[in-house]
C-alpha positions, 0 to 999 in steps of 0.5 A: 304412414307407418306404425313402429314401436321404439323402446315400448312406445308406439309412434306413427310416422310418415314413410321415408322417415328415419329411425333416428328422426322417429326416436327424436320425436319421442324425445329419445336421445340417440347419439350421433357424431357423423349426422347433420340433417342438411348433409344426410346420413354418413354412417361413418361413426356407428354410435347411433346403432339400435336393435331392429326387429321386423318379420321375425328377424333381428339386426343391429342397424345405424338409425340415421340411415334406416327408413321406417317400415310398418311393424318395426320394433326398435330397441335403443336403450338396452345394455347390448346397444349401450355396449355397442355404442361404447365400443364405437366411441372407444374405437374413435378415441383410439386414434384421437390426438388431443386432450379434452381437459388440460393437465392443469385442469385435470390436476386441480382438486376442485376441478376449476376450468383454469384455461378458460379463466386465463383466456378471460383474464387475457381478454380483460373480462373480469366478470367472466373470469371471477365467474369461472373462479366462483364456479369451483372455489368457495374462497378464491382470494384465500386459495389465491394465497394458500393453494400449493399450486398442483396445477402448475406442476402439470402445466405444459409450459413448464416443459418449455421454460416455466409454468404459467403463474396460475395461482397468482393470476387466480389471486389477481381475479379474486382480489380485483373482485374483492375491491368492488363494493359488492363482489360477484356471486354465482347463480343458485339453482331453484330452492329445493326446500331441503335443509342441511346442517354442516358442523364445522366452519373450516375449509371443508365445511365452508366449501361444502356449504357453498356447493350445497347452497349453489345446489338450491339447499338451505344450509346452516353451518354450526361451529363451536368457536366464536367465529367461522374460519377454522384453520384459516385463522392460523394462516392469518396468524402467520401472515399468509392471509390478511384477516380482513380478506377471510372476513370478507369471504365469509361475508360473501358466503353469508350474502350468498345464503349460508347461515352461520351459528357460531359458539354452538357445540354439537354433540351427544346422542340427544344433540345429534338426534335433535340436529338430524330431526331439524335437517334433511342431512348433516355433514360432520366437517369438524376437523382433526379430532383429538382422542375422545373428541369423536365419541359425542358426535354419535357415529362410529369411529375408526381410530381417532377419526369418524368412520365412513361406510362408503368412501365415495359417498362420505356416509357414516353409520347413521342414516343421513349423516355424512363426514368429510375432511380431516375428521376422517383422515388428516388433510394438510393442504387447504385445497384438498380439504376444500375438495373433500367438502365439495365432493361430500356436498355432491354426495349429499345433493344426490341423497336429498334427490332420492338417488344413491349418494356419491360424488360426481364422476370426473369429466371425461378427457382424452389424453395425449400424454407426454409431448415431443419437442416439435409438438410443444413448439406447435402449442407455443406458436399460439402463446406469448413467448415472454418469460414468467412475470414477477409483479413489478409492485412486489409479491405482496401486491400481486399482479396489475391488470395488464401483468395478469393479462400478459401472464395469462397469454403464456398459456399454451391452450393445450385444452381443446377449444371445443371442450364442453361443446364436443359430441365425442366428449359428451357421449364418451361421458354418457356411455362410460367410454374408456380412453385407451381401451383400444391402444395404438401408437398415437400420431403427432399432434398437428395444427393448421392455421386458417386466416379466418380465425379457424384452426384445423387439428387433424388428429381430432378428426373422426372422418365423419365427412361432414366438412367434406360434404359442406365444402362440396355443397358450397362448390369450394374450388378445391374443398376437402377430401379423404386422402390416403388408404387404410389407417392412414386416411385423413381429411385434407385439401386435395393435391397436397394443397394447404387447408386454407386453400381447401376451405376458402368460403365455408371454413367457419361453417365447417367449424360450427358443424364439426362434432369433435373440435377438429375444426374450431374457431379460435379466440381473437387473443390467440397469438396466431392472430395479432392486432397490428395498425390497420387491422388483423393479419395472420402469423404463420410460424415456422422454425426459424427466428424473424420478424413479421413483414406486416407489423414487425412483431418478433417472437421466439419461433419466427414468422 
């Protein structure tokens, strides 16, 4: 046995144990990308480095390969070690070809996972689809009509023919849920015992109330008007939104746990003090203020708006009182007003937890940028070739279930199939890695199709060696190997063989072990794998036009 110290904690471990294993026994998270226990240490990614001190000497070592020795002192959580890990991640990202998040999801002010929703609609999974909507949107049926569709401006399908009709599909999902007697509501976190007052029941206040309620807080919404909804009733007046739909979504918020107190005007120093005394935090989301309207709220003003002392925290000059939306600056778009409410709720949630209030950091994403025509064609191979659909029943009725599924099938799936389950993305977020710090000319995006519903996107490979080792251990006839020299080294089947020839037995196993989504298992609805009479088969898309010899299927790219 050996006694070592890790981050000031002494632990006894058996000789032959690695520093990584010893740290994990203490619950210390040391990042790894190239380590899989069954494969042993590869020491290729170098994100698991630690500072080691022994016998008066100090060095930086990969913890996955270094065996313990009695008396070792290990530092795994210092600024120096964090910087080394961040640099290792940024070097890996410098040659990474692929987006973690699709452009449409990055552009969405509310951060909805749009590609996931489209795939769920395509697969006829209504409950899962509305769950994705509800994870981001407080009023999905309203936004399905009023959103100005910034996501569609970023949709890469628009560079091929026309963007996917994201808002119309969103509307279908929301309306389908509204047609049920009891609509879907997302899970709430455990009750915190904290109470928040939201002043203003317009889009900003409603979005904030929803997010705070989801976080487990008790929320009371005050509004001076006889009914909640704020500026949404203007959309009802000009017939952009049916009145019954707004009322139903407000009822859903009540059912979720939001308490509404309408016809209550909050103002004056005594009124604000009373409100603050009865709640752990207050959010002012009162909408655009006319001259003199802000004074009774008891916080500092700037011009006609409420003054916030920290823009990322929505804090006013009064402790525990926050402000957001058009009360700070004019916001003409409903989705941006709701995004303000959501961000303010994130800051309040941190404040209530005793942390520094701030809105959540955006999820990390690598960026491919503009795609060349051959790259767009590669993405199109996995999507429907149909043009953008117009509802046959007319715009007022929206899509039918099949129309929504068909339109969703036009999505190019340019997000990463491993998003949310990718170690490189996760640790890049944790360590604040900067994509593009070490810039170089990016390689072209490539995608190889394996008959077993497995895709290989070589540009996402970090040369960790895990798949090479798994294939070798399984005695694959060809397997995979490192091909090339210097910066041009790539994982490939040897002797210029195709990827599917290299992995005949363990393709799925390699996909499950891949740390970056370079090898992934694709959805059965992906257009690479279409159902024909008698079962599934593989479509291998080329550059010409033609028909599949198995099912006669025809698309714009040939087979």
